[in-house]
C-alpha positions in Angstrom: 29.9 -4.2 1.5 26.2 -3.2 1.9 24.6 -4.2 5.2 21.0 -5.2 4.8 18.5 -4.9 7.6 16.7 -8.1 8.6 13.3 -8.6 7.0 10.7 -6.7 9.0 8.6 -9.0 11.2 5.6 -6.6 11.5 4.0 -3.6 9.9 5.0 -1.5 12.8 8.7 -2.5 12.4 8.5 -1.8 8.7 7.1 1.7 9.3 9.5 2.5 12.1 12.5 2.0 9.8 11.3 4.5 7.2 12.6 8.1 7.0 10.2 11.0 6.9 8.1 11.9 4.9 7.6 8.3 3.7 6.7 7.1 7.1 3.9 9.6 7.6 2.5 9.0 4.1 2.4 5.3 4.6 0.8 5.6 8.0 -2.0 7.5 6.2 -2.2 4.8 3.6 -2.4 2.2 6.4 -5.1 4.0 8.2 -7.2 4.4 5.1 -6.8 0.7 4.2 -7.7 -0.4 7.8 -10.8 1.8 7.7 -12.0 0.1 4.5 -11.0 -3.5 5.4 -13.5 -6.0 6.7 -13.4 -6.6 10.4 -11.7 -10.0 9.9 -8.9 -8.6 7.8 -5.4 -8.8 9.2 -2.1 -7.0 8.5 1.1 -8.6 7.7 4.4 -8.6 5.8 4.5 -10.2 2.3 7.2 -9.8 -0.2 8.9 -7.6 2.5 6.0 -5.1 2.2 3.1 -4.3 4.5 -0.2 -5.6 3.3 -3.8 -6.4 4.1 -4.8 -10.0 4.2 -8.4 -11.2 3.8 -9.4 -14.9 4.1 -5.7 -15.7 4.5 -4.6 -14.1 1.2 -2.9 -10.7 0.7 -5.1 -8.5 -1.3 -3.3 -5.1 -1.1 0.3 -4.0 -0.4 2.0 -0.7 0.1 5.7 0.2 0.3 8.3 3.0 0.4 11.2 3.2 -2.0 14.2 5.6 -2.4 12.3 8.2 -4.4 8.6 7.4 -4.1 6.0 5.2 -2.4 3.7 2.7 -4.0 0.3 1.0 -3.7 0.0 -2.5 -5.0 -3.7 -3.5 -5.3 -2.6 -7.0 -6.5 -4.9 -6.5 -9.5 -4.4 -4.8 -12.8 -8.2 -4.6 -13.3 -8.6 -2.4 -10.2 -6.0 0.0 -11.6 -7.8 0.0 -15.0 -11.2 0.6 -13.4 -9.9 3.7 -11.7 -7.6 5.0 -14.4 -9.3 8.4 -14.6 -8.9 8.9 -10.9 -5.3 7.7 -11.1 -4.3 10.0 -14.0 -2.2 12.2 -11.6 -0.1 9.2 -10.5 2.5 7.1 -12.2 0.7 3.9 -12.9 2.1 0.6 -14.2 0.5 -2.8 -14.7 0.1 -3.5 -10.9 1.6 -0.4 -9.3 0.5 3.1 -8.3 3.4 5.3 -7.5 3.2 8.6 -5.6 5.6 11.1 -4.0 6.9 10.1 -0.6 5.5 13.3 0.8 2.0 13.1 -0.6 -0.2 10.1 0.0 -3.2 9.7 -2.2 -6.5 10.8 -0.6 -7.9 8.3 1.9 -11.2 8.2 -0.1 -9.3 6.9 -3.2 -7.4 4.3 -1.2 -10.6 3.0 0.3 -12.2 2.8 -3.1 -9.3 0.8 -4.5 -9.4 -1.7 -1.6 -13.2 -2.1 -1.8 -12.9 -2.7 -5.6 -10.1 -5.3 -5.0 -12.2 -7.0 -2.3 -15.2 -7.2 -4.7 -13.2 -9.2 -7.2 
């Protein structure tokens, strides 16, 4: 029988549970997102993933998986807008995957969030 951990109650709890190098990568993602987020933005857990909430709605998520980490800008149009800058990543309709040991550059993460907020 597989034992499941209870759902994380905070971003800190989510990150504490992660093994390295995913934890360090997602801490970098978190820092870049918080640097670009408006002052009234909040963090939270949605769909069991950490995310940024603006005006009460989640606008961006990030998460770790067994073999990679992902960004979820909650918008396919943001991914399409930055397709040239995302060519080195595995990209799907609403997901940007990257190796657990190599977070995308903070400048790219900030651009993605700012574009998402502008929608």
